[in-house]
N, C-alpha and C positions, 0 to 999 in steps of 0.2 A: 477601253478595257471593258469586257463583258462583266456585268454584275452577277454575283452569286445568286442563284434562285433562292427565294424565301422558302423556308421549310413550311410544309402544310400546317394550317392552323389546327391545334389540338382541341377537341371538344372540352368544354369546361367541366371540371370535376365537381360533383355535388359537395356542398359544404356539409360537414358532419358535426353534430353536437350530441352529447350524451348526457344522461341523467339517471337517477335512481342508483341502486346498488351496482357495484362493479360486476362485469359479465361473469367472472369466475365465482362470484358469491350469489348469483341469481339462478333461479330455475330455468329462466328463458329470457328471450330478448323481444321487446316490442319495438318495431320500426315504424315511424310515422313519416310519410312522404309529404313534406311541406310544399314541395313543388306541385304535387298533385292537388293539394288543397287550393293553392293559388290558381291553378289551371281550372279547377271546378268553379271557383269564384268568378274568374274572367268569363267562362262559358255562360254562366247564369247572368252575369251583368250584361253581356252582349245580347242575350236572348230577350231581355226586357227593355232594352234601349227605347226611348230616352229616359225611362224610369230609373231612379237610383237603386242600386243594389246594396243593402246593408249585409251584416253577418251576425248570426247568433253564436255566441261563444260561451254560453252558460255551461255548467257541468264540466269545468276544466276543458272547455272547447270539445265537448262530447268525449272526454277522456283522452284527447290528443295533446293536451298541454296548453293551457290558456296563454302563457307568456309567449311561447314559440309561435303559436298559431296567430295570435294577435299581431305580432311583428310581421309575419309572412303576409297576412291579409292587408295590413297597412301598406306594405310595399307593392301589393297587387292593385292598390287604388281604393280600398275600402275606407269610407269616411264616417260610417255610422255603425255602431255595435250595440247589440242587445245582450244583456246578462240577466241572471235571475236575482242575484243578491248584490247588495251594496259593496260587500267585501270583494266581489269579482270586479265591480266597477272601478274600485281603487287600483287594482292591478292593471286593468286595461288603460286607465288614465295615465299611469306611469309610462306606458309604452306608446300611447297614441294621444299626445298632448292636445292636438287640434280636433280630435274626433268628437262627434255627438255620441253620448252613451246613455242608453235607456235601461232602467232597472225594472224588469217585468213584474216582479213580486210586489212592487208598489212602494208606498210611503208608510213608514212606521212613526208613530208619535215619538218625538224626541230625537229622530234621526236627521232633522233638518240641517244642523251644522255639518254633519258628515256628508250630506249631499252637496253642500256648498264646497267643502274641502275637495271632494272628488270631481266637482263640477259635473255631476251626473243628474239625469232627468228621471224622476219617478214616473212610472206608468200608473195613473190613478184608476183604481179598480172598483171603487165604491163611493157612495156619497159621504161616508164617514171619513175615508181617506181624503176626499176633496176638502171637507171642512177642516181637517187637521192641516192640510197643505195650505189652505187659505190663511189659517191662523198663523202659521209659520211665516208666510210671505208678508203678512201685515206687520208682524213684529220685527222681521229682519230686513225687509225691503229688497230681498234677493230677487233677481230677475232671470234665473237660469232656465226657467221653462219646465213644462211637464207634458206627458202624453195623456190623452183621455182614451180609455179603453171601453168601447161599447160592446156589450154581449149581444151577438146576433143569432145565437143558437147553440153555443158550446155549453152554456149553463155551468160555468166554472168560475172564472173571475170576470169582472166587468160591470159597468153601470148598465141599468136597463135602458131600453130605447127611449122610454119616457124621461128617465133621469138625464140621459144624454141630451135630449132635445131641450130640456130646461137649461142645461149648461151652455147651450149655444148663445143664450142671451148675454153671456159674458163677453162675447166678441165685440159688443158695443163699447167696452172699456179699452182704453189705449194699452194698458198693461194687463191684458187678460191672462198672459202666461201660458197659453195653449200652443205647444210647438208641434203637436202631432195628434191626429185622430186615428185610432186603430181598432181592429177587431181581429178575431182568429177563427179560421175555418176548422170545422170539426171533422170533416170527411173528405178532404181534398185528394187523398190518395185513392178514392173511389169516385171517378168522374161521374158515374151514373147516379150517384146518391142524390135524391131530390133536395136534401138539406143544403147542398152547395148553392143551388140556384136561389133558394130562399134567403140564404145569408148574403149572397152577392147583391140581390135586389134590395134587401133591407139596409145594407151598408151604403148602397148607392143613394137611397132616400135620405139617410141621415147625413151623408156628405153634403147634400144641398144646403143644410143649415150651417155648415162650417166652411163656406166659400172662402178661399184664400188660405186655408189651413192645410198643410200637407197631410195626406192620408196613406194608410198602409193596411192591407188585408192579406196578401199572399205569403204563405210559408213555402217551404221547399216544393211540396206537391202542388200547392196553389199556383205557383209560377207556370205549371204545365197544363192547367185547366184551359184558360184562354186569356186574352189580353184584358178582359174586363176585371180581372183580379189584380192587375199590376198597380193601378192607382199611381201614387207619387213615389212609393218606396216599397220594395219587396224585402223580406227578411228571411232568407234561407238559413237553415241550420243543418240538419242531418245530411242533406245533399252535398254540402261542402266536404263532408268527411267520408264520402263514398257510398252512403246509403242510397238505395234506388228510390227516387221520388215518384216513379211511375210503376208501381208493382204490377206484375203481369206482362210488362213490356221490357225490352232490353234496357239495361241500366245506362243512362247517358252520362253518368259521372265516372271519373277515374277512381280506381281503388286507392285507398290511403294507408291502411294499416296492414302490417304483417306480424304474426306472432310465431316464433319458433321456440320450442322448449326441449330441454335436455332429456335424453333417455337415461334413466337411473339403473335399469336392470332389464335383461331379457331372460325370461324363465320358462321352463317347460311346465305344462299343465296336463295332467292325465285325463283321458276320456272319463266323463262323469264328475270331474272336479268342478267346483264353483269358483267364481272370482268376485272379490269385493264384499262390502257390507251387504247384509241381507241375502247373500247367495242368490242374487237375481239373475245370474247368467251361468249356464252350465255348459262345459265343453262337450260337444257332441262327438269329438274324436280327439286324439292326442294333439295338443296345440302348443304354439309358442306365443307368449304374451310379453309385450314391451311395456314397462311401467314408466310413465312420464312424470316429470316434476312440475305438474300444474293441476289445479283443482278448482273448486268453486270459489276459493279465496282469490283466485287469479282471473275470475270472470267466466269460467266455464261451468254453466249451470248444472246442478245435480240432475236435472230432468233430461239432460241431453244424451245420457248413455243408454246402452242397449240392455234390455231385459228380455225375458222369454217372449213377451208379447209385443215389444217395440224394437224395430230394427236399428234405432240409434242413429249415430252420425259418423262421418269419416274424418280422418286426418290424412296428411300426406307423409308417408314413410318411404324413403329411398325412391322417390318419384312415383310411388304407387299409392292408391287409395286403400286405407285400412280402417277397420271399424273399431270404434270405442266399444268396450265390453264391460259389463258390470257397472255398479254405481260409481259415479264420480265422487271422490271424497274431497276433503278440504284442500289437500296439498298434492294429491296424486290422482292419476287416471290410468286405465289399462287399455292397451290396443292389441287386437289380434293380428299378429304378423306371420301366422302359419303359412300363408300362401307366398311369402317372400322367400327367395333362395336363402339357404343357410348362410349366415354371416353377413347378409345384406344390411342388417341393422345391429349395432353394437352399443354397449354402454358408452356414454359420452357423445353419441351422435345427437343431431338435432332433428326434430320433427315439426313440420308446419301445421299449426292448428288454424291459422288464418293466413290467407295469401293465395295468389293465383286464382284457381277456380273455387277456392273455399272462401267466399265472400261473407261479410257480416250478415247479409240478409238471409241466405239459406241456413246459416248457422243458427240465427235467431228462430227461423221457422221450425227447424228440427228440435229446438229446445222449448218450443211452445211460446216464444216471445218474438221480439222484433230486433232488427239491427241496431236501433238506438240503444236498447238495453245492453246488448253485447258490447258495444263500444264503451259506454259509460261505466261498465263493470270491470273493465280490464284494470286490475289492481296496481298497486304501487310496488309490487315485489319484482317486477321485471327490470332488467337492464334496458333503458330506453335509448333509442337512437333516432334523432331527427335529421332527415336528409332534406336539403334545400337546393 
């Protein structure tokens, strides 16, 4: 008897999780593509092989949701995470029980027991922190390890080169507690900047004093400089979330976030009338304006809108680019939809503020900032959707 042919395999549907206010109660929806984050991680990890690829998930995973992103990256193979604060380390530990977790903002006196509880490693950024860490280790006997951060030119956090060289003498002790030597590139997104070469050479020299200790230098953009930055561990952050690590060149990363907000009203504006606070935009002819339920409380900077002297930025309305006009206020922004056919946009429709060709990098540039700030400022008032 002939067998019945098997039905064709159906493509797997993405798993959907939601958070924040209900869709009907929010001004808009923020969609985070966890599959894209995982794909970005795997692409970076492949690029740096055999170097290990960590992930920076500070700032609520750059605004994308620390818990959801940590889980997704863990499934993608990430075994080392970097956070800014100990409170973030606790959340990562709950989701990644076997991972190494480094706290970039360092060790605070009295925080030792909390580091033990989270089994997190402080990044030692000064001789004072090192002394406090040593005192805690001597009193507690804990052997969880720490990273030593050497400042090679950022002039922000980190031990000086001389201080770090002195720390190298600790390696003669069996329980020296140094799990990682690291530094941070100041200008990696600008390959021709001479400071890159100076930092790379200085870090290479200090590494010779820490033989046998893993080292880390490259951030997202540093990965794309050349292999000399890869060392034993790279630690991308923004690139995971779709920010271009190679400004001026095509973005090698997949986009991650999409923001759509509700149209509250479409109104007619007479020639010569102004829109918004400060009357910074004047209609040169009879116009139609769509008022949207988003503002600077939702991450859309006040500086991004159009004035008489500044062309402002676009959003996508009915598959067409339309210009934001007038000042962005806390909860509202206005868009000129005059060129759209009558009825093409109505109350209750949704408008794309981020997504498709409207990436976080150009949005940041138009607002006088960077994609990092755009991502981390997307507020908590959106209905959130995570696709995996």
